[in-house]
Each structure stands twice: as structure tokens, then as C-alpha cells.
N, C-alpha and C positions, 0 to 999 in steps of 0.2 A: 504493499499500499504506500510505503514511503517513496519508493522509486516511481510509482505511478503518479503520485502527487507532484514530485519534482519534474517529471516529464510534462505533465499538464501545465505546471507553472511556467516552464520554459516555452512551451507552445503559445501560451497566452501572451507572454512578454514579446515573443517574436512577432506575433500577429499585431499587437499594439504598435510595436516599433515600425513594422512595415507599413501599417496604415498611416501613422504620423508622417513617415518619410515620403510616402507617395502622394499625400494630400496637402503637404505644406506648400509645394510649388503652385498648384491651382489656387490655393488661398492667397498666395503672394500676388499672382496675376490679377485676382479679383480685387485685392487691395490697391494695386496700381491703377486699375480701371476706375476705381472709386476716386482715387487722387486726381486722375486726369479729368474725370467728369466734374469734380469739385472746382478744379481750375477753370474749366470751360464755363461753369456756372458763375464764378466770380467775374470772369471776363464779360459774360453776357449781361450781368447786372449793371454794367456801366453803359449799356446801350440805351438809346432813347425809346426803344420799343420793348415793353415788358414781355411780350410774347417770345422774344428771342431767348429768354432764360428757360422756357418750357422744355425744350429737348434736353438741355444739359441737366435740368432738375430731374427729369424722368430717368436719365441714365444714372445719375448719382443715387437716386432712390433704388433703382434696380440693383446696382452694384452693392449698395449697403445691405439690402435685403438678402442678396445671395451670400455675402460675406457673413452676415449674422446667422443665416441658416446653416452654412458650412461649419462654422465654429460650434454651433449648438449640436449638430449631429455628431461631429467628431468628439466633442466632450462627452456626450451621452454614450457613445461607443466605448470610450476609455473607461468611463465609470461602470458600465455594464460588464466589460471584460475583466476589470480588476476586482469588482465587488465579490464575486464568488470565491476568489482566492483568499480575500480577507476574512470572509465569513467562515471558510473552511479552517483557516488558521485559528480563529477564535474558538471554533468548536473543538479543535484538537487540544487547545490550551485548557479549556474548561473541562474536557474529558479527563486530561491528565491530572488536573487538580482534584477532580471528583474521586478519582481512583486512589490518589495519595492520601486524602483525608479519611480517617476512620469513621465508620458510620456510627452515629449516636445510638446508645442503647434504647430500646423501645420496650416499654412495659407490656406485659402480656395481655393486660385487660384493656389496652387502648388500641384503637383501630389504626392500621398501618396507613401512613400518608403516601399518596402517589408521588413518585419521583421522576417518572419518565417525562411528564410534560414540563416540569421545571428545569430539567437538566438538558433537554434536547434543544439545540439551536438550529432552527430551520433557515437556511440562507434564502435571501429574497429572490435570487436568481440561481437556478440550477443548471450548470453548463452541461450540454449533451456532448461535449468534446471541444476541441479548439475552435474558436469562432472563425467563421469565414471572413476573408478580407472584404471590407465594405466596398461596394461599388457605387456609393451614393453620388460621387462626384467624378469618378474616373471615366465612366462610359460617356456621360454628357460632354465632359471636357475633351475626351479623345475624339468624339464625333465633331465637336465644334472645330478643334484643331485640324482634323482631316478635311473638313469642308473648306476652312479658310485656306489650307495648303493647296487644295484642288483649284480654288478660285484664283489664287495668286499664280499658280502655274499656268492656268488657262489664259489669264490676262497676259502674262509674259510671253507665252507661245503665240498668242494672236497678234500682239503688237511688235514683237521682235523675235522671229523664229530662231535666230542664231544665238539668242541670249539664253544661257544655261543657268537657271536659278539654283539648281542643285549643286552647282560647283562653288557657290558662295559659302563663306563661313556661316556658322550657325547664328551669330549675332546679326549679320546682314539679312539672312533669310527671315529671322524674326522681325526685323525692321520692315521688310517688304510685306509681311503678313499684317503688321499693324498699320502700315500706310494704306493698304487696300481696304482694311476694315474702317479706318478713319474716313477715307474718301467716300465709301459706300454709305456710312451713317450720315455724313454731311449732306449728301444728295437726297437721302430719304427724309431728312429733317426739312430740307427746302421744299420738297414735294409735299410734305405734310402741312407745312405752314403757309405755303403760297400755291395752292392747287390751281386757282384761277389764272395767276400769272404764268405758271408752267404751261397750262393748256393754251393760252394765247401765244406764248413763245413758240410752242410746237407749230401752231397754225401759221404764224408769221415768220418763222425761221429766224428769230432774234432772242433766243433764250439767254445768251450771254449778256446782251445789252439790257434786256428787260429785268433780269435778276442780278444785275452787276453788283449791287451793294452786298447782298447775301453771299454771292460767290466770292467777292473780294475778301470778306472776313474769313470764310472757310479756307480759301487758298492761302491766306496769310498764316493761319494756324498750321496748315499742311506743310508749307515751306519751312516754318520754324521747327517743327518736330521731326521732319524727315529730310533735312538738308543733306545727310550723309549719302543718300541714294538718288539725289537729283540728277547726277550724271549717268545713271543707268538708263538704258533705252526702254524704260517702261514709265508710262504716265497714268497712274491709277486714277488721278483726279479727272483726267479727260475721259478715261474708259467708263467710269461709273456715271459721269455726266451724260455721256451718250446713251448708256444702257438704261438709266433710270429716268432722267429728265427728258431726253429726246426719244425714248423708246426705240433705240437702235438706229435712228436716222441722224447721222452726223451733220447733215445740212441744216437741221433744225436749230443747231447751236448758233449759227451765224458766224461771226468773226470771233475765234477763240483768242482771248487776250492774254493768255498766260504762256510763259516759255515751256515748251514741251520737247523732250528729246525724240519722241516718236514722230511728231509732225516735222521737226527740223530735219530728220533723216529721210 
């Protein structure tokens, strides 16, 4: 029984350690997204239009909720995984003390007192074996990362067939994924906040002129955060503008006012 308890304890510790190690990185990415959304919210608060703060506020709220839920689930998992071990140790200690103490003498004419209920410690959770590794965040995060990676590779292949994204270092590949996501979210926000202007821009082929103020703010933030990949032959800002705002019709943009390595080549 002692060897079995030790092996169970080691399995629990390994499962908890593996869960913490695998899920700290997604939690860090969620915290980074919350920080970026908060910075966007602070920047939008200085605008003369209060509605400009709505997308950043929604992203900040979503990131905060995801971070709180992740931390709550992870802490509950650790508590559930470690609680049976503590309860078992307490039960063993109480059992050893009970066997070491001599039983008090009981008179023959008195009724025996039940001892089973008072000495038995029932753990709150009874493990049926080593807990399985939690998949509460790994599968969604893996799916999101895979989808983002496919989108980035698709954009890179469409705009620059000779550009090999996989040959870049990991930090630059991550920067490409973040740039694509940032540009996509910016175009979705503009479409959400200015639906009528976007529709008229498609019909008159002057999206860039009609939405110049919103596009300038989004482009300024895009250039500030992703200056390290500006020389790469991929323009995610232009790609998602055509895909989301122009519905695939590049002519609907009108005159594209921003420097683009794709259009330049």
C-alpha cells in the first residue's frame, strides 16, 4: 500500500506539473492580448468619437474574461488533484495515532460507543487513478493557432509565391501571425462601425477615400507594432482590406494610400 501511495502521489505531481507547464504559455498570450486591448482602449478614449472605444473595450473584456476563466479552471484543477493526497495523508496520520493510543476501559454495564463513524475520514474527492491532462485550453488554443498559421501562409503564398514563411525564425513567424490577426480585426471593426460607408465605398470604388480617417488610425497602429516585417513582401493590411471591406474586389478600394511591398513589386 505504501508503494502504491507513492506511485499515485508521483503521478498526481507529474500531471499537475505538466498541466501548469502546458497552460502557462496560453495564459501569457491571453494576458498579452489583454494588455494590447487595454492600450488600444486608452488610445481610442482620446478620440472625439466615443464609438471608437467600443471595439477595444469589447476585446479587452473578452481577453479579461478568458484570462479569468483560464486561471479559475487551472486553480480548480490543481486543488482537485492535490486534495485527495492531503486527505489520504490525514487519514493515515489519524489511523496511526488511533492504533498507538490504548483504548479506554469500558464498563460492562455501559453500552459500547460506535467508533467507526468518528475515526473514518472520508476524502471529499476520491481519485479513480491519475487525473487526465486537462484539455480545457489546449485544443481551442491549438485550433486557433493552426487556423491563424493557415491564414498567414495562405496570404503569403497568394501575395508573394516565392516568399517562404516557414524559413523565418520563430519570432518573425509569430510576428506575421500577429500582424495578420491585427489587420483582420481592424477591418472587421471598421465594417462593424461604418457599415453604410463601407457599402457606399464598394459601390463607388472609393473605400480608401471614404474611410480615410479610420484607416489612417488603424494603419498607424499597424506600422508601429509590426515595423520589423515591413520589408517582407506581404501586406496583411491590404489583403484584409480587399477581403473584408471590398469583398474581394481590389478596384473597390480606389487609390491605396499606404506603402505596400506587394503593390510596389
